[in-house]
Kinemage of the C-alpha trace (Angstrom):
@kinemage 1
@onewidth
@group {chain A} dominant
@subgroup {mainchain}
@vectorlist {calphas} color= white
{ca tyr a 1} P 0.000 0.000 0.000
{ca glu a 2} L 2.817 2.395 0.849
{ca leu a 3} L 5.127 1.521 -2.048
{ca pro a 4} L 6.129 4.341 -4.384
{ca phe a 5} L 2.979 4.955 -6.413
{ca thr a 6} L 4.521 3.942 -9.743
{ca thr a 7} L 5.897 0.711 -8.256
{ca leu a 8} L 2.538 -0.135 -6.689
{ca ile a 9} L 0.708 0.366 -9.990
{ca phe a 10} L 3.332 -1.694 -11.825
{ca gln a 11} L 2.967 -4.598 -9.394
{ca ala a 12} L -0.829 -4.393 -9.513
{ca gln a 13} L -0.723 -4.503 -13.313
{ca gln a 14} L 1.563 -7.540 -13.253
{ca val a 15} L -0.963 -9.387 -11.093
{ca his a 16} L -3.880 -8.132 -13.170
{ca gln a 17} L -2.323 -9.210 -16.478
{ca lys a 18} L -1.610 -12.693 -15.082
{ca his a 19} L -4.997 -13.446 -13.545
{ca gln a 20} L -7.570 -11.330 -15.420
{ca asp a 21} L -8.544 -10.290 -18.927
{ca pro a 22} L -6.347 -7.152 -18.977
{ca ala a 23} L -8.832 -5.182 -21.097
{ca gly a 24} L -12.094 -6.703 -19.825
{ca val a 25} L -14.545 -4.841 -17.578
{ca gln a 26} L -17.638 -6.529 -16.154
{ca leu a 27} L -20.763 -4.393 -16.460
{ca cys a 28} L -23.391 -4.743 -13.727
{ca thr a 29} L -26.595 -2.940 -12.807
{ca leu a 30} L -27.816 -2.427 -9.231
{ca lys a 31} L -31.518 -1.899 -8.510
{ca ser a 32} L -33.143 -1.006 -5.194
{ca ile a 33} L -36.186 -3.275 -4.936
{ca lys a 34} L -37.178 -2.119 -1.443
{ca thr a 35} L -36.026 1.346 -0.390
{ca gly a 36} L -35.752 3.158 2.954
{ca ser a 37} L -36.794 2.631 6.575
{ca cys a 38} L -33.910 0.275 7.343
{ca pro a 39} L -33.533 -0.375 11.107
{ca glu a 40} L -29.725 -0.370 10.921
{ca asp a 41} L -27.828 2.805 11.870
{ca cys a 42} L -24.993 2.682 9.301
{ca ala a 43} L -23.617 6.229 9.449
{ca tyr a 44} L -23.135 6.520 5.698
{ca cys a 45} L -26.562 5.302 4.612
{ca pro a 46} L -29.460 7.560 3.560
{ca gln a 47} L -31.827 4.579 3.805
{ca ser a 48} L -31.473 4.272 7.582
{ca ala a 49} L -34.643 4.953 9.560
{ca his a 50} L -32.424 6.673 12.158
{ca tyr a 51} L -31.738 9.673 9.894
{ca asn a 52} L -33.766 12.330 8.120
{ca thr a 53} L -32.610 12.238 4.482
{ca phe a 54} L -34.053 12.687 0.995
{ca val a 55} L -34.935 8.976 0.794
{ca glu a 56} L -38.614 8.165 1.109
{ca lys a 57} L -39.813 4.750 2.223
{ca glu a 58} L -40.955 2.502 -0.624
{ca lys a 59} L -42.489 -0.945 -0.360
{ca leu a 60} L -41.092 -4.001 -2.132
{ca leu a 61} L -41.433 -3.416 -5.872
{ca glu a 62} L -43.756 -5.504 -8.033
{ca arg a 63} L -42.041 -8.332 -9.878
{ca glu a 64} L -42.847 -7.010 -13.354
{ca thr a 65} L -41.351 -3.605 -12.474
{ca ile a 66} L -38.096 -5.289 -11.464
{ca leu a 67} L -38.074 -7.470 -14.576
{ca asp a 68} L -38.546 -4.426 -16.797
{ca asp a 69} L -35.449 -2.885 -15.203
{ca ala a 70} L -33.534 -6.136 -15.714
{ca arg a 71} L -34.472 -6.174 -19.406
{ca gln a 72} L -33.333 -2.578 -19.814
{ca ala a 73} L -30.073 -3.402 -18.032
{ca arg a 74} L -29.449 -6.343 -20.354
{ca glu a 75} L -30.204 -4.228 -23.424
{ca gly a 76} L -27.778 -1.610 -22.085
{ca gly a 77} L -24.942 -4.138 -21.928
{ca ala a 78} L -25.116 -5.379 -18.319
{ca thr a 79} L -24.477 -9.097 -17.796
{ca arg a 80} L -25.227 -9.080 -14.061
{ca phe a 81} L -28.342 -7.692 -12.382
{ca cys a 82} L -28.071 -6.895 -8.677
{ca met a 83} L -31.109 -6.440 -6.425
{ca gly a 84} L -30.842 -4.616 -3.109
{ca ala a 85} L -33.409 -4.384 -0.319
{ca ala a 86} L -33.122 -2.164 2.770
{ca trp a 87} L -33.612 -4.927 5.334
{ca ser a 88} L -31.563 -5.713 8.420
{ca ser a 89} L -32.049 -9.388 7.654
{ca val a 90} L -34.082 -11.277 5.109
{ca pro a 91} L -37.718 -11.569 6.296
{ca glu a 92} L -39.492 -14.912 6.115
{ca gly a 93} L -42.821 -15.428 4.384
{ca ala a 94} L -44.285 -13.574 1.421
{ca pro a 95} L -41.512 -10.942 0.951
{ca phe a 96} L -38.779 -13.568 0.678
{ca gln a 97} L -40.917 -15.760 -1.576
{ca his a 98} L -41.410 -12.716 -3.802
{ca val a 99} L -37.635 -12.241 -3.988
{ca leu a 100} L -37.029 -15.932 -4.768
{ca glu a 101} L -39.518 -15.896 -7.642
{ca thr a 102} L -38.008 -12.669 -8.988
{ca val a 103} L -34.492 -14.128 -8.810
{ca ser a 104} L -35.655 -17.143 -10.830
{ca ala a 105} L -37.281 -14.898 -13.447
{ca val a 106} L -34.172 -12.721 -13.882
{ca arg a 107} L -31.950 -15.803 -14.094
{ca gly a 108} L -34.277 -17.057 -16.811
{ca met a 109} L -33.325 -13.967 -18.831
{ca asp a 110} L -29.774 -15.377 -19.040
{ca met a 111} L -28.328 -12.797 -16.640
{ca glu a 112} L -26.264 -13.440 -13.551
{ca val a 113} L -28.243 -12.509 -10.449
{ca cys a 114} L -26.750 -10.817 -7.392
{ca cys a 115} L -28.685 -10.006 -4.218
{ca thr a 116} L -27.944 -7.795 -1.234
{ca leu a 117} L -30.730 -8.212 1.296
{ca gly a 118} L -29.044 -7.985 4.694
{ca met a 119} L -28.189 -10.876 6.992
{ca leu a 120} L -28.983 -14.421 5.844
{ca asn a 121} L -29.252 -17.721 7.680
{ca glu a 122} L -28.122 -21.011 6.119
{ca glu a 123} L -31.585 -22.071 4.962
{ca gln a 124} L -32.284 -18.734 3.274
{ca ala a 125} L -28.926 -18.884 1.510
{ca met a 126} L -29.744 -22.363 0.193
{ca gln a 127} L -33.137 -21.170 -1.062
{ca leu a 128} L -31.524 -18.264 -2.904
{ca lys a 129} L -29.031 -20.640 -4.490
{ca gln a 130} L -31.823 -22.957 -5.643
{ca ala a 131} L -33.714 -19.981 -7.099
{ca gly a 132} L -30.725 -19.065 -9.263
{ca cys a 133} L -28.855 -16.438 -7.247
{ca ser a 134} L -25.247 -16.409 -8.472
{ca val a 135} L -23.730 -13.868 -6.094
{ca tyr a 136} L -24.540 -12.374 -2.699
{ca asn a 137} L -23.208 -8.974 -1.644
{ca his a 138} L -22.591 -8.281 2.030
{ca asn a 139} L -19.894 -5.691 2.668
{ca leu a 140} L -17.603 -5.589 5.696
{ca asp a 141} L -17.587 -1.785 5.172
{ca thr a 142} L -14.391 -1.002 7.082
{ca ser a 143} L -11.812 -2.442 9.468
{ca arg a 144} L -12.795 -4.394 12.547
{ca asp a 145} L -11.385 -1.610 14.768
{ca phe a 146} L -13.171 1.304 13.058
{ca tyr a 147} L -16.448 -0.547 12.542
{ca pro a 148} L -18.048 0.498 15.895
{ca glu a 149} L -17.616 4.159 14.869
{ca ile a 150} L -19.879 3.552 11.868
{ca ile a 151} L -22.441 0.928 12.918
{ca ser a 152} L -23.837 -0.141 16.289
{ca thr a 153} L -26.905 -2.192 15.335
{ca arg a 154} L -25.066 -5.249 14.010
{ca thr a 155} L -21.630 -6.645 14.736
{ca tyr a 156} L -18.664 -7.470 12.549
{ca glu a 157} L -19.185 -11.121 13.446
{ca asp a 158} L -22.780 -10.901 12.187
{ca arg a 159} L -21.437 -9.878 8.804
{ca leu a 160} L -18.829 -12.646 8.732
{ca glu a 161} L -21.466 -15.213 9.704
{ca thr a 162} L -23.652 -14.187 6.757
{ca leu a 163} L -20.683 -14.500 4.385
{ca gly a 164} L -20.080 -17.997 5.778
{ca asn a 165} L -23.709 -18.989 5.177
{ca val a 166} L -23.465 -17.707 1.605
{ca arg a 167} L -20.338 -19.766 0.961
{ca lys a 168} L -21.902 -22.917 2.438
{ca ala a 169} L -24.764 -22.564 -0.038
{ca gly a 170} L -22.336 -22.410 -2.967
{ca ile a 171} L -23.088 -18.785 -3.830
{ca glu a 172} L -20.256 -16.458 -4.856
{ca val a 173} L -19.308 -13.869 -2.247
{ca cys a 174} L -19.193 -10.163 -3.072
{ca ser a 175} L -17.752 -8.182 -0.168
{ca gly a 176} L -15.842 -4.939 0.078
{ca gly a 177} L -15.998 -1.608 1.822
{ca ile a 178} L -16.312 2.154 1.797
{ca leu a 179} L -13.344 4.513 1.945
{ca gly a 180} L -13.405 8.106 3.153
{ca met a 181} L -15.598 7.690 6.252
{ca gly a 182} L -12.964 9.152 8.558
{ca glu a 183} L -10.961 5.964 8.904
{ca ser a 184} L -7.172 5.963 9.156
{ca arg a 185} L -4.836 4.475 6.583
{ca glu a 186} L -4.312 1.599 9.036
{ca asp a 187} L -8.075 0.970 8.934
{ca arg a 188} L -7.853 0.671 5.154
{ca phe a 189} L -5.087 -1.891 5.645
{ca gly a 190} L -7.354 -3.657 8.134
{ca leu a 191} L -10.305 -3.852 5.760
{ca leu a 192} L -8.185 -5.218 2.911
{ca met a 193} L -6.550 -7.784 5.200
{ca glu a 194} L -9.934 -8.965 6.529
{ca leu a 195} L -11.156 -9.480 2.968
{ca ala a 196} L -7.963 -11.143 1.769
{ca asn a 197} L -7.949 -13.529 4.737
{ca leu a 198} L -11.471 -14.822 4.111
{ca glu a 199} L -11.300 -18.494 3.136
{ca pro a 200} L -11.789 -18.656 0.256
{ca gln a 201} L -11.278 -15.059 -0.807
{ca pro a 202} L -14.263 -13.070 -2.127
{ca asp a 203} L -15.115 -13.504 -5.792
{ca ser a 204} L -15.947 -9.797 -6.031
{ca val a 205} L -14.582 -6.861 -4.024
{ca pro a 206} L -16.485 -3.571 -4.400
{ca ile a 207} L -14.425 -0.550 -3.369
{ca asn a 208} L -16.654 2.464 -2.720
{ca ser a 209} L -15.741 6.085 -2.175
{ca leu a 210} L -18.062 7.656 0.384
{ca val a 211} L -20.863 9.773 -1.034
{ca pro a 212} L -21.698 12.001 1.958
{ca val a 213} L -25.456 12.511 2.233
{ca asp a 214} L -27.163 15.368 4.071
{ca gly a 215} L -28.949 14.108 7.155
{ca thr a 216} L -26.511 11.282 7.861
{ca pro a 217} L -23.735 11.514 10.492
{ca leu a 218} L -21.169 11.660 7.669
{ca glu a 219} L -22.712 14.606 5.830
{ca gly a 220} L -20.229 17.217 4.658
{ca arg a 221} L -17.219 14.915 4.898
{ca ala a 222} L -14.508 15.743 2.366
{ca thr a 223} L -13.951 13.328 -0.517
{ca leu a 224} L -11.023 10.977 -0.045
{ca asp a 225} L -7.927 11.922 -2.049
{ca ile a 226} L -8.053 9.992 -5.320
{ca leu a 227} L -4.451 8.774 -5.038
{ca glu a 228} L -5.278 7.207 -1.673
{ca phe a 229} L -8.319 5.555 -3.258
{ca val a 230} L -6.225 4.219 -6.160
{ca arg a 231} L -3.677 2.805 -3.685
{ca ala a 232} L -6.484 0.789 -2.094
{ca ile a 233} L -7.660 -0.497 -5.482
{ca ala a 234} L -4.107 -1.561 -6.410
{ca thr a 235} L -3.539 -3.260 -3.056
{ca ala a 236} L -6.854 -5.108 -3.348
{ca arg a 237} L -5.794 -6.357 -6.777
{ca ile a 238} L -2.441 -7.629 -5.479
{ca leu a 239} L -3.944 -9.280 -2.383
{ca met a 240} L -6.922 -10.820 -4.203
{ca pro a 241} L -5.687 -11.566 -7.725
{ca lys a 242} L -8.668 -13.653 -8.879
{ca ala a 243} L -11.397 -11.319 -7.584
{ca met a 244} L -13.364 -8.865 -9.663
{ca val a 245} L -12.415 -5.515 -8.117
{ca arg a 246} L -15.462 -3.288 -8.517
{ca leu a 247} L -15.117 0.458 -8.904
{ca ser a 248} L -18.403 1.265 -7.187
{ca ala a 249} L -19.978 4.298 -5.470
{ca gly a 250} L -18.430 7.738 -5.804
{ca arg a 251} L -17.641 7.693 -9.516
{ca thr a 252} L -19.735 10.808 -10.164
{ca glu a 253} L -17.101 12.739 -8.206
{ca met a 254} L -14.241 11.241 -10.224
{ca ser a 255} L -12.841 12.621 -13.463
{ca arg a 256} L -12.278 10.389 -16.473
{ca glu a 257} L -8.578 10.455 -15.646
{ca ser a 258} L -9.230 9.350 -12.057
{ca gln a 259} L -11.339 6.421 -13.236
{ca ala a 260} L -8.672 5.519 -15.776
{ca leu a 261} L -6.148 5.346 -12.919
{ca cys a 262} L -8.476 2.965 -11.068
{ca phe a 263} L -8.640 0.666 -14.101
{ca leu a 264} L -4.862 0.878 -14.382
{ca ala a 265} L -4.617 -0.148 -10.723
{ca gly a 266} L -6.674 -3.299 -11.363
{ca ala a 267} L -10.357 -2.376 -11.132
{ca asn a 268} L -12.289 -4.440 -13.674
{ca ser a 269} L -15.972 -3.943 -12.956
{ca ile a 270} L -18.394 -1.012 -12.804
{ca phe a 271} L -22.108 -0.500 -12.288
{ca leu a 272} L -24.159 0.926 -15.124
{ca gly a 273} L -27.287 3.017 -14.608
{ca asp a 274} L -28.144 6.412 -13.173
{ca lys a 275} L -28.321 5.170 -9.552
{ca leu a 276} L -26.577 2.828 -7.134
{ca leu a 277} L -29.542 2.085 -4.864
{ca thr a 278} L -30.133 5.758 -3.975
{ca thr a 279} L -26.880 7.536 -4.881
{ca ala a 280} L -26.054 9.023 -8.277
{ca asn a 281} L -24.049 7.124 -10.878
{ca pro a 282} L -22.636 8.222 -14.260
{ca glu a 283} L -24.765 7.877 -17.385
{ca thr a 284} L -24.390 4.552 -19.214
{ca thr a 285} L -23.423 6.239 -22.492
{ca glu a 286} L -20.700 8.155 -20.651
{ca asp a 287} L -19.329 4.926 -19.166
{ca leu a 288} L -19.328 3.078 -22.476
{ca arg a 289} L -17.582 6.012 -24.149
{ca leu a 290} L -14.884 5.998 -21.465
{ca leu a 291} L -14.287 2.263 -21.897
{ca glu a 292} L -14.062 2.713 -25.654
{ca asp a 293} L -11.611 5.594 -25.311
{ca leu a 294} L -9.445 3.455 -23.021
{ca gly a 295} L -9.583 0.485 -25.394
{ca leu a 296} L -11.408 -1.624 -22.798
{ca his a 297} L -14.314 -3.943 -23.565
{ca pro a 298} L -17.311 -5.361 -21.673
{ca leu a 299} L -16.384 -8.705 -20.144
{ca asp a 300} L -18.531 -11.691 -21.012
{ca pro a 301} L -19.442 -13.665 -17.850
{ca glu a 302} L -18.314 -16.946 -19.419
{ca glu a 303} L -14.924 -15.402 -20.158
{ca ala a 304} L -14.655 -14.267 -16.532
{ca arg a 305} L -15.381 -17.803 -15.329
{ca arg a 306} L -12.816 -19.275 -17.765
{ca ile a 307} L -10.110 -16.912 -16.469
{ca his a 308} L -11.025 -17.840 -12.895
{ca arg a 309} L -10.812 -21.590 -13.648
{ca glu a 310} L -7.440 -21.280 -15.394
{ca ser a 311} L -6.087 -19.226 -12.510
{ca glu a 312} L -7.242 -21.927 -10.041
{ca glu a 313} L -5.669 -24.698 -12.131
{ca ala a 314} L -2.355 -22.817 -12.325
{ca lys a 315} L -2.165 -22.363 -8.554
{ca pro a 316} L 0.715 -24.351 -6.975
{ca val a 317} L -0.310 -27.433 -4.971
């Protein structure tokens, strides 16, 4: 992390070229299917019921509404459709059955399906797997030490337990964090080490730059220096060579050159669409133009799996 910047980028690129399609970028779309009134008190989140923000409570969306968004995402070039619900943990009964049926329908459209629904028990994880869920997102957010400064309503161990239940069900793990919440550089080390030491390592690692929202405890916080953010991306790539490193929230505050640096450091996935749950995201046409200008191409999911398999087979016994 603290290497000379040019050396760090060089090492990250060496790892990236060995284990990934060096010009491939996975395109995903994230849709909020149930917004607001979350009982958790995550200090960064405008959907928390603890804070007075611009987000208004919305009930679980109708299945056809979600499927329309999935179709539009596919037509726009996305190969993975992610569904997020502002729950502390997945509720039993009709709401979860609704989600399971929607997952099956989206999977039937030949898209990978990712869900982020809060905490999961083993049985719920198995049901999601059977419905066709490919990936489950559950972020660690920050280091173990800094975590209590950001969230008090669920523990770090709660998050790790959910990731374990997801793995047991055979679902890919997507887990990362948010930078710029007031954490120290050592906390950034801590987050990356926690992720890298998961067994096995996450398949996807979203790295978010905080989008400070009025009404939350983190409102008005200054944006993290882009070079510090790029260092984290590069370190994540070196520590987790086979993971998709996702350049996630905060891209609206980044220049084209800043995003190009992130790709150079080993990021190889972005979210398309005008929103990431409730926060702004660049226009799809703008993203596709940037990829074209950089000579990068959308990554086919089968190609991503092939690269992953070859990397596993090449690993020393």
